[in-house]
C-alpha positions in Angstrom: -16.1 5.0 7.3 -13.4 3.4 5.2 -12.5 -0.1 5.8 -8.9 -0.9 4.3 -6.6 -3.8 4.8 -2.7 -3.4 3.4 -0.4 -6.1 2.4 2.7 -4.4 2.2 5.3 -6.8 0.6 8.9 -6.7 0.1 8.5 -6.3 -3.6 5.2 -5.6 -4.1 1.7 -4.3 -2.1 -2.0 -5.0 -2.5 -4.9 -3.3 -0.9 -8.4 -4.5 -0.1 -11.4 -2.5 0.6 -14.7 -3.4 2.1 -17.7 -2.5 0.3 -21.8 -3.1 0.7 -21.1 -6.3 -1.5 -18.2 -7.4 -0.1 -14.1 -7.6 -0.3 -12.7 -5.6 -3.5 -9.3 -5.4 -4.5 -8.3 -1.8 -5.6 -6.6 -1.0 -8.6 -3.9 1.7 -8.9 -3.9 4.5 -11.4 -2.6 1.8 -14.1 -5.4 -0.2 -13.2 -2.9 -2.9 -11.7 -3.8 -4.5 -8.6 -0.4 -4.7 -7.3 1.5 -1.6 -6.6 5.6 -2.0 -6.2 6.9 -0.9 -3.3 9.3 1.5 -4.6 9.9 5.2 -3.7 12.1 7.2 -6.3 13.4 10.5 -5.1 14.2 13.2 -8.0 15.1 16.7 -8.5 11.8 18.2 -8.4 9.3 15.3 -6.8 8.9 11.8 -5.6 7.5 9.1 -7.4 5.7 6.0 -5.9 4.6 2.6 -7.0 4.8 1.9 -10.6 6.2 5.2 -11.7 9.1 4.7 -9.4 9.7 1.1 -10.7 10.2 2.4 -14.1 13.0 4.5 -12.6 14.9 1.7 -11.0 17.5 1.8 -14.0 17.3 5.3 -15.0 17.7 6.6 -10.8 19.3 3.9 -9.6 21.0 5.5 -6.5 18.1 7.5 -5.4 15.3 4.7 -5.7 14.7 2.8 -2.9 13.2 -0.7 -3.0 13.3 -4.0 -0.9 13.7 -2.2 2.3 10.9 -3.7 4.6 13.7 -6.0 5.9 15.0 -2.9 7.7 12.5 -2.3 9.7 13.5 -1.7 13.6 17.2 -2.4 12.5 20.3 -0.8 13.8 22.6 0.2 11.3 25.8 -2.2 12.7 23.3 -5.3 12.6 24.8 -8.4 10.6 21.6 -8.6 8.8 21.9 -4.8 7.6 25.5 -4.9 6.5 24.7 -8.0 4.6 21.8 -6.5 2.9 23.8 -3.4 1.9 26.0 -5.2 -0.2 23.1 -6.3 -2.3 21.1 -2.7 -2.9 21.9 -0.4 -5.3 21.2 2.7 -3.0 23.3 3.9 0.1 22.4 2.5 3.5 23.4 4.9 6.1 23.2 5.1 10.1 21.0 7.8 11.7 21.6 9.5 14.6 19.8 7.2 16.9 22.2 4.2 15.4 19.2 2.7 13.1 19.5 2.3 9.3 18.6 4.9 7.0 18.9 5.7 3.2 20.6 8.4 1.8 19.5 9.8 -1.4 19.4 13.2 -3.7 16.1 14.8 -3.4 15.5 18.2 -4.7 19.4 18.6 -5.8 20.3 17.9 -2.2 21.5 15.0 -0.4 18.5 13.8 2.2 18.7 10.9 4.7 15.3 9.1 5.5 14.5 6.5 8.0 12.8 3.4 7.0 9.6 4.7 8.9 10.1 7.7 6.4 9.9 5.8 3.4 7.5 3.1 4.5 5.3 5.9 5.5 5.6 7.7 1.8 4.6 4.3 0.4 1.6 3.7 2.8 0.6 7.6 1.7 0.3 6.2 -1.7 -1.5 2.9 -1.0 -4.0 5.4 1.0 -4.7 7.6 -1.9 -5.3 4.5 -4.1 -7.9 3.5 -1.6 -9.1 6.8 -1.0 -9.9 6.7 -4.9 -11.4 3.8 -5.2 -13.9 4.3 -2.1 -14.4 7.9 -2.9 -14.0 8.7 0.9 -11.0 9.5 3.4 -9.1 6.6 4.7 -7.8 6.7 8.4 -8.4 3.3 9.8 -6.9 0.2 8.4 -5.2 -2.9 9.4 -1.5 -3.6 8.2 0.1 -7.2 7.4 3.4 -7.9 8.6 5.6 -11.1 8.7 5.2 -13.9 11.7 8.5 -13.5 12.3 8.8 -9.6 12.9 9.9 -8.9 16.4 9.0 -6.2 18.7 11.1 -3.4 17.6 10.1 -4.3 13.6 6.3 -4.3 14.8 6.4 -0.9 16.5 8.7 0.5 13.5 5.7 -0.2 11.2 3.4 1.6 13.5 5.4 4.4 13.6 5.6 4.5 10.0 1.6 4.3 9.7 1.5 7.1 12.0 3.6 9.3 10.5 1.3 8.8 7.1 -1.7 9.8 8.8 -3.1 6.6 9.5 -4.8 4.9 12.5 -3.5 1.1 12.2 -6.0 -1.0 14.3 -4.0 -4.2 14.2 -0.9 -5.4 12.7 -1.7 -8.8 11.5 0.8 -11.7 10.4 0.3 -12.6 6.9 -0.2 -16.3 7.6 -2.9 -15.4 9.9 -4.6 -13.0 7.4 -4.3 -16.0 4.6 -5.9 -18.3 7.3 -8.9 -15.8 8.4 -9.7 -15.2 4.3 -9.9 -19.0 4.4 -11.9 -19.7 7.1 -14.7 -17.0 7.7 -15.9 -17.9 4.2 -15.5 -22.1 5.0 -18.9 -23.8 5.1 -19.2 -27.0 7.1 -16.8 -26.4 9.9 -16.9 -28.4 12.9 -18.9 -27.1 15.9 -17.2 -25.6 18.8 -17.7 -29.1 20.7 -16.2 -31.1 17.9 -12.6 -31.7 16.9 -11.1 -29.0 14.6 -10.3 -29.2 10.9 -6.6 -28.4 10.8 -5.5 -26.4 7.7 -1.8 -25.7 6.6 -1.0 -22.7 5.2 2.1 -22.1 3.3 2.9 -18.7 1.9 6.4 -18.1 0.3 6.5 -14.6 -1.0 9.5 -12.4 -2.8 11.6 -12.6 0.3 10.3 -15.2 2.7 8.9 -18.3 3.5 6.2 -18.7 6.3 4.1 -21.7 7.4 1.1 -21.8 9.8 -1.0 -24.7 11.1 -4.2 -23.6 12.4 -7.3 -25.4 13.8 -11.0 -24.3 12.8 -14.1 -24.7 14.4 -17.3 -22.6 13.3 -17.0 -19.2 13.9 -13.4 -19.8 15.5 -9.7 -19.7 14.0 -6.9 -20.6 16.7 -3.1 -20.5 15.2 -1.4 -23.6 16.6 1.7 -22.7 15.7 3.8 -20.9 13.0 7.2 -21.6 11.6 9.6 -19.4 8.8 12.7 -19.0 7.0 13.1 -15.2 6.5 15.7 -15.5 3.7 14.1 -18.0 1.4 11.7 -16.4 -1.2 11.3 -15.6 -4.8 14.2 -13.9 -4.9 16.4 -16.0 -3.9 15.6 -18.1 -6.6 16.3 -15.1 -8.8 19.4 -14.4 -7.6 20.6 -18.0 -8.5 19.9 -17.1 -12.3 21.7 -13.7 -11.8 24.6 -15.4 -10.6 24.6 -18.2 -13.4 24.4 -15.5 -16.1 27.1 -13.1 -14.7 29.5 -16.2 -14.5 28.2 -17.3 -18.4 28.4 -13.3 -19.2 31.8 -13.1 -17.9 33.2 -15.9 -19.9 31.2 -15.3 -23.1 31.6 -11.3 -23.6 34.2 -10.8 -20.9 31.6 -8.5 -18.8 32.1 -7.9 -15.4 28.3 -7.4 -14.7 28.6 -7.0 -10.6 30.6 -4.1 -11.0 27.8 -2.3 -12.4 24.7 -1.5 -10.6 22.4 -0.8 -13.1 23.3 -3.7 -15.3 22.7 -5.7 -12.0 19.3 -4.4 -11.9 18.6 -5.0 -15.6 19.8 -8.3 -15.4 17.5 -9.3 -12.0 14.5 -8.0 -13.8 14.9 -10.3 -16.7 15.8 -13.2 -14.8 12.4 -12.8 -12.5 10.8 -12.6 -16.3 12.6 -15.7 -17.1 11.8 -17.6 -14.0 8.1 -17.0 -14.3 8.0 -18.1 -18.0 9.7 -21.3 -16.7 6.7 -21.8 -14.3 4.8 -22.5 -17.3 7.1 -24.1 -20.0 9.7 -26.5 -19.9 11.3 -26.1 -23.0 14.5 -23.7 -23.4 13.7 -20.2 -22.8 16.2 -17.5 -24.2 17.2 -14.5 -22.2 17.9 -11.2 -24.5 19.3 -8.0 -23.2 19.9 -5.4 -25.5 22.7 -2.7 -24.6 23.5 -4.4 -21.7 27.1 -3.0 -21.0 29.2 -1.1 -23.3 26.6 -1.1 -25.8 26.8 -4.6 -26.4 23.8 -7.0 -26.4 23.6 -10.1 -24.7 21.8 -13.5 -24.9 21.8 -16.8 -22.7 19.0 -19.6 -22.5 17.8 -21.3 -19.2 15.2 -24.6 -19.1 13.2 -25.8 -15.8 15.6 -28.8 -15.5 18.7 -26.6 -15.1 17.0 -24.2 -13.1 15.7 -26.6 -10.6 19.3 -28.1 -10.7 20.6 -24.8 -9.6 18.0 -24.4 -6.7 18.3 -27.6 -5.5 19.6 -26.1 -2.0 16.8 -23.7 -2.0 14.1 -26.4 -2.8 15.5 -28.4 0.1 15.3 -25.8 2.6 11.5 -25.4 1.9 11.5 -28.7 4.2 12.7 -27.3 7.2 9.5 -24.5 8.4 7.2 -27.2 6.9 8.7 -29.9 9.4 9.1 -27.5 12.2 5.5 -26.0 11.8 4.1 -29.5 12.1 6.0 -30.7 15.2 5.0 -27.5 16.9 1.4 -27.7 16.5 1.8 -31.2 17.7 -0.3 -32.7 15.1 0.0 -35.8 12.4 0.4 -35.1 9.0 -2.6 -37.4 8.5 -4.5 -34.9 11.0 -4.4 -32.2 8.4 -7.4 -31.9 6.1 -5.9 -29.3 3.7 -2.9 -27.6 2.7 -3.5 -23.8 0.8 -0.4 -22.0 -0.6 -0.3 -18.6 -1.5 2.4 -16.1 -2.3 4.2 -15.8 -5.8 6.9 -18.1 -5.5 4.7 -21.0 -5.0 3.9 -20.7 -8.5 7.2 -22.3 -9.2 6.4 -26.1 -10.2 9.4 -27.7 -7.8 8.6 -25.5 -4.8 4.9 -26.6 -5.0 6.0 -30.6 -5.6 8.3 -29.8 -2.3 5.3 -28.9 -0.4 3.3 -31.8 -1.7 5.7 -34.1 -1.3 6.2 -33.4 2.4 2.3 -33.1 3.2 1.8 -36.6 1.3 -1.3 -34.7 -0.2 -2.0 -32.5 -3.4 -1.9 -28.6 -2.5 -5.1 -26.6 -2.7 -4.7 -23.3 -4.4 -8.2 -22.1 -4.1 -6.8 -18.8 -2.5 -5.8 -15.9 -4.4 -1.9 -16.1 -4.2 -1.1 -12.4 -4.6 -4.4 -10.6 -2.9 -5.2 -13.3 -0.2 -3.2 -11.2 3.0 -4.9 -8.1 1.9 -8.3 -9.5 2.1 -7.8 -11.2 5.3 -6.4 -7.8 6.2 -9.7 -6.0 5.0 -11.8 -8.5 6.7 -10.1 -8.1 10.3 -10.3 -4.1 9.6 -14.3 -5.0 9.0 -14.7 -6.7 12.3 -12.7 -4.3 14.2 -14.9 -1.2 12.9 -18.1 -0.2 13.9 -19.3 0.2 10.2 -19.8 -3.1 9.1 -21.6 -6.1 10.4 -19.6 -9.4 10.3 -20.1 -12.7 11.2 -18.7 -13.7 14.7 -15.5 -15.2 14.3 -13.1 -15.2 16.7 -9.4 -15.5 15.9 -6.3 -16.4 18.5 -2.9 -15.7 17.1 0.4 -17.4 18.5 3.6 -15.9 19.7 6.6 -16.6 17.2 9.3 -16.4 20.0 9.3 -17.2 23.7 9.5 -14.1 25.8 11.1 -13.8 29.2 11.2 -11.6 32.4 14.3 -11.0 34.3 14.6 -8.8 37.7 17.1 -7.9 40.5 16.6 -10.3 43.5 16.7 -8.5 46.7 18.5 -11.3 48.7 22.1 -11.6 46.4 21.4 -8.6 44.4 21.8 -11.3 41.3 19.0 -11.6 38.5 16.1 -14.2 38.1 14.4 -15.1 35.3 11.1 -16.6 34.0 9.9 -17.4 30.7 6.4 -15.9 30.8 5.2 -16.3 27.1 6.4 -19.5 25.7 7.0 -20.5 21.6 3.4 -20.5 20.1 1.8 -19.1 23.3 -1.8 -17.9 22.4 -1.9 -13.9 21.3 -3.1 -11.7 22.5 -2.4 -12.8 25.7 -1.4 -11.5 29.3 0.0 -12.4 32.7 -0.1 -11.2 36.5 2.8 -11.8 38.2 3.4 -11.3 42.1 6.4 -9.8 43.6 7.1 -9.7 47.4 9.6 -6.2 47.6 10.6 -3.8 50.0 12.5 -1.6 47.7 12.5 -0.1 43.9 13.6 -2.9 41.3 14.0 -3.2 37.3 12.1 -5.3 35.3 13.5 -6.5 31.6 11.5 -8.1 29.0 13.4 -10.0 25.9 13.4 -13.0 23.9 14.9 -16.1 25.5 16.0 -18.1 22.4 18.3 -16.0 20.0 18.5 -18.9 17.9 14.9 -18.6 16.6 15.5 -15.0 16.1 16.0 -13.8 12.4 18.2 -11.3 14.1 20.5 -11.8 17.0 19.1 -9.3 19.2 17.4 -10.1 22.5 16.0 -6.9 23.9 12.3 -5.9 23.2 11.8 -2.2 22.2 14.1 0.5 22.8 13.9 0.3 26.4 16.4 -1.9 28.5 14.1 -2.2 31.5 11.1 -1.0 33.7 12.1 0.8 37.0 9.5 0.1 39.4 9.5 2.7 42.2 7.5 4.1 45.2 7.5 0.9 46.6 7.2 1.0 50.2 7.5 -1.9 53.0 4.2 -2.7 55.5 4.0 -1.0 58.3 4.8 -4.2 60.3 7.7 -4.3 58.3 6.6 -6.9 55.7 7.7 -6.7 52.4 5.1 -5.0 49.9 2.8 -7.3 47.6 3.3 -6.4 44.2 1.1 -7.2 41.0 2.8 -6.6 37.5 1.2 -7.4 34.6 2.8 -8.3 31.3 1.1 -8.4 28.0 1.1 -9.2 24.2 -1.6 -7.2 22.5 -3.3 -8.5 19.2 -0.4 -6.7 17.1 2.1 -8.8 19.1 3.6 -6.0 21.0 5.1 -6.9 24.4 4.9 -4.7 27.1 4.6 -4.3 31.0 1.4 -2.7 31.1 0.4 -2.0 34.8 1.9 -2.5 38.6 -0.2 -2.4 41.6 1.1 -2.6 45.0 -1.1 -4.2 47.5 -1.3 -2.8 51.3 -2.3 -5.4 53.5 -0.6 -8.3 53.0 -0.6 -11.3 55.5 2.7 -12.1 57.3 2.9 -15.8 56.5 2.6 -15.5 52.6 5.5 -17.2 50.7 8.1 -14.6 49.3 8.5 -16.5 46.0 7.7 -15.1 43.0 3.8 -15.9 41.6 2.8 -15.9 38.0 -0.7 -16.4 36.9 -2.4 -16.3 33.4 -5.6 -14.1 33.3 -7.9 -12.9 30.4 -6.4 -10.8 27.9 -9.6 -8.7 28.2 -8.8 -7.9 31.9 -7.0 -5.3 33.2 -5.3 -5.6 36.5 -8.0 -3.5 38.6 -10.3 -6.6 37.6 -8.2 -9.0 39.6 -9.9 -9.7 43.0 -7.2 -8.7 45.5 -6.7 -6.1 48.6 -7.0 -2.4 47.8 -3.8 -1.4 46.0 -1.7 1.7 44.8 -1.0 1.7 41.4 3.1 2.2 41.0 4.7 4.4 38.7 6.3 2.4 36.2 9.3 4.5 34.7 11.2 3.2 31.4 15.1 3.4 31.4 15.9 5.9 28.7 12.3 7.4 28.9 13.5 10.5 27.4 13.6 8.4 24.2 9.7 8.1 24.2 9.6 11.9 24.2 12.3 12.3 21.5 10.3 9.5 19.3 7.0 11.4 19.5 8.7 14.3 18.6 10.5 12.7 15.4 6.9 11.3 14.7 5.4 14.7 14.5 8.6 15.9 12.7 8.5 13.3 10.2 4.7 13.8 9.4 4.9 17.6 9.0 8.4 16.6 6.3 6.1 14.2 4.7 3.0 16.7 4.3 5.7 19.1 2.8 6.9 16.6 0.2 3.4 16.0 -0.7 2.8 19.4 -1.5 5.7 19.3 -3.3 4.7 16.5 -5.3 1.3 18.3 -5.7 3.1 21.5 -7.3 5.4 19.6 -9.5 2.5 17.6 -10.8 0.6 20.9 -11.9 3.9 22.1 -13.1 3.8 19.1 -15.3 0.1 19.1 -16.3 0.5 22.8 -17.5 3.5 22.0 -19.6 1.8 19.0 -20.9 -1.3 21.1 -21.8 1.1 23.7 -23.7 2.4 20.8 -25.5 -0.9 19.1 -26.5 -2.6 22.4 -27.5 0.6 23.0 -29.9 0.1 19.4 -31.6 -3.6 19.9 -31.4 -3.6 23.2 -33.4 -0.9 22.2 -35.7 -2.7 19.4 -37.1 -6.1 20.9 -37.0 -4.5 24.3 -38.8 -4.0 21.7 -41.9 -7.2 20.1 -41.8 -10.8 21.5 -41.0 -9.8 24.7 -39.2 -7.8 26.0 -42.4 -10.9 27.7 -43.9 -11.8 29.4 -40.8 -8.6 31.2 -40.2 -7.1 33.8 -42.8 -3.9 33.7 -44.3 -2.3 36.5 -42.5 -3.4 35.2 -38.8 -2.7 31.7 -40.3 0.8 32.3 -40.8 1.3 34.3 -37.5 -0.6 31.2 -35.5 1.5 28.8 -37.1 4.8 30.7 -36.3 3.5 31.0 -32.9 3.2 27.2 -32.7 6.2 26.5 -34.3 8.2 28.9 -31.7 6.6 27.1 -28.9 7.3 23.9 -29.8 11.3 24.7 -30.1 10.8 26.6 -26.8 9.1 23.6 -25.2 12.6 21.4 -26.0 14.9 24.2 -25.1 14.7 27.1 -22.6 11.0 26.1 -21.8 11.8 22.5 -20.5 11.9 23.3 -17.2 9.8 26.7 -16.3 7.7 27.5 -13.4 3.8 27.0 -14.1 3.1 30.1 -14.3 5.2 30.4 -17.5 3.4 27.5 -18.7 0.2 29.3 -18.4 1.1 32.4 -19.9 2.4 30.4 -23.4 -1.2 28.4 -23.3 -2.9 31.6 -23.0 -1.1 32.9 -26.1 -1.7 29.8 -28.2 -5.4 30.4 -27.1 -5.9 34.0 -27.8 -5.4 33.1 -31.4 -6.5 29.2 -31.3 -9.8 29.9 -29.5 -11.5 32.2 -32.2 -11.0 29.6 -34.9 -12.3 26.8 -32.8 -15.4 28.5 -31.9 -15.8 29.7 -35.7 -15.4 25.8 -36.6 -17.8 24.8 -33.9 -20.4 27.3 -34.8 -20.4 26.0 -38.2 -21.2 22.7 -37.2 -23.9 23.8 -34.3 -25.3 26.8 -36.4 -27.4 24.9 -39.1 -28.6 22.2 -36.6 -29.9 25.0 -34.5 -31.4 26.8 -37.4 -32.7 23.6 -38.6 -34.3 22.8 -35.2 -36.0 26.3 -35.3 -37.4 26.1 -38.5 -39.3 22.9 -37.6 -40.4 24.4 -34.3 -42.0 27.5 -36.7 -43.5 24.7 -39.0 -45.2 23.2 -36.3 -46.8 26.2 -34.8 -47.9 27.3 -38.3 -49.8 24.0 -38.7 -51.2 24.4 -35.2 -52.5 27.8 -36.3 -54.2 26.2 -39.9 -55.8 23.7 -37.7 -57.7 26.2 -35.3 -58.5 28.4 -38.6 -60.4 25.3 -39.8 -61.9 24.5 -36.7 -60.1 21.7 -35.1 -61.6 20.3 -32.1 -57.9 19.8 -30.7 -57.5 23.6 -30.4 -60.9 24.7 -30.1 -60.4 25.5 -26.2 -57.8 28.2 -27.1 -58.7 32.0 -27.0 -58.7 33.7 -30.0 -56.7 36.6 -28.7 -54.0 34.0 -27.4 -53.9 32.5 -30.7 -53.1 35.8 -32.3 -50.3 36.2 -29.8 -48.9 33.1 -31.3 -49.3 34.1 -34.9 -47.4 37.2 -34.2 -44.5 35.8 -32.5 -44.1 33.1 -34.9 -43.9 35.6 -38.0 -41.5 37.7 -36.1 -39.3 34.7 -35.6 -39.5 33.7 -39.2 -38.9 37.4 -40.4 -35.7 37.3 -37.7 -34.6 34.1 -38.8 -34.4 35.0 -42.7 -32.6 38.1 -41.9 -30.1 36.8 -39.7 -29.4 33.7 -42.3 -29.0 36.4 -44.9 -26.6 38.2 -42.7 -24.9 34.8 -42.0 -24.6 33.7 -45.6 -22.6 37.3 -46.7 -20.0 36.3 -43.9 -17.1 34.5 -44.8 -15.9 31.1 -42.7 -12.8 32.9 -41.5 -14.9 36.2 -40.0 -16.8 36.4 -36.9 -20.4 34.9 -37.5 -23.2 37.0 -37.7 -25.3 35.0 -35.2 -24.2 32.1 -32.4 -25.7 29.2 -31.7 -26.5 30.2 -28.5 -28.5 33.1 -29.5 -30.6 30.5 -31.8 -30.7 28.4 -28.6 -32.2 31.3 -26.7 -34.6 32.4 -29.5 -35.8 28.8 -29.5 -36.4 28.3 -25.7 -38.7 31.9 -25.7 -40.8 30.1 -28.4 -41.1 27.2 -26.2 -42.0 29.3 -23.4 
């Protein structure tokens, strides 16, 4: 059974696999350990990863990247509209109101949901993992930002299902890093001792995440999480882009922002410039050839100027750090270590700001790019029966407070209660007791809009849960209801069960009771009176069935696209084989193959190769697979005999030499036998006569066949093939 962890990032993805020797990071077909989160749609197929990234400039409008923030979002969201302005491809509303992408694929306009695009990326990551493990991958753990809301988390799970993956758990980025740190850490305090407090700071391409964790031996507890979803490496890149846009407008009279392709090229160059400034404090040149209107541009930047441009971004780093420490209710001196990961933490000013806040040097013992994926792989191994992993419990934290509201029977108004506070342990569940005589609606929502990255309070697609089949007691008293609300290991909130108690004493209070239960318990485990399970009807329940059907449809569509990609790959391979053979034989005909083909055939073959070469770049540039196979057969029909004659001229003398040596060895044996050698006295005379006859016949055969071969020209079919000599040699051995 394969055990895999996927770190699906905003810009790049990383894959970690578990093998008998430990955790390994899987490399893609380009031997890169990071795969770009890019999907490109073309007239014939799709390309994903490195190949798609190479098309961001040439196929701008149909190459989709930086789509992670769009999970679970409605098209009309202010955040989506703000993101739309910076993306080179089109965002469009789908039938369900969510955001989708519009691209040209197979020469037709297509609209794909974010779940479909992510599923395509996950399929690519799955293929890389399978190539590394040499086995099928089905189960996995996928990383997500800790600030993802319920709808975003469900969107990622839907994408995994479309890709044919069984996601055992969605794991917060910072929690995965903490697991990767703690499970290998020696000398952690015992369970009855004060824990070791460690802060983890993860600044990637798009967001900053901070968590404060407590470690005991075999135990990890996330005390707090804080984040800035809009502060990452790309924001530093954008500062450079804005600077050079203004400079080029003044210096070259170029409006860079008017051309999406020019903006992409400038962004890529600014990202390279930023990385160079992390290790150099001197002036670094920026040169772009044929930037716009075939004009070259140049500029320069140094670290001091860069830090001046990004002063506001560097200052913003402090806010999540302060929030995380305050919510964890620890002092700075209580924190034993500060671990930093993520590509943007390599910026010297960012690293210095983190160090300044915690008043200590930061630690870089974890791999900045691979720590999240390795943590996910460890979690997958812990959930899988195929591997034995040391006992290590993980208690995560809920990032946003969750409340429950319901309609009051007395005044038909609404009552509200916060059931899970900020940084409440996760997974977790609470049992709520109601006293009711008729059906009512429960609604779950985020109670603090200011803490959400998106101003949307509702949880999931459902507006509420309708509890029906509620009946009062026989004596007219209200029924006692037990409702269980839980947050699972993936951070998804749900009203999971409801039970109506049949007998309730009349002196019980009608106030609502809320009790926390163990996250591993179910409602039936509670020691209460015999009850009846109620039917939970989710408003707009038809959405659920439509979602299932949509997922099946998307999976079928993805399978068809994969099949189309395979067909296009086979077609390109056939075309490349024709081109490869054309150049191979043209080179060989002027070299070692020249004397193995007569003048007439040489001219005919050369004309065929020249004609095929011209055909490949004209009408043969876009043909079907069978056409290329037919062309290849034409080339092989003339080329293979020449190639075989050349190869025979090399192998045949070696086989004759080996056969001659074997004959000589048998003649030596016969001579020693004749002289009465003790080594062969056990051989019967009749058997030795058979050997003598066989050797003499073989020697005569070899002499005659060599004479026949010597009479053949090199451009003729040989009189004897090396395989025939090999067969003769094998007979002699037998």
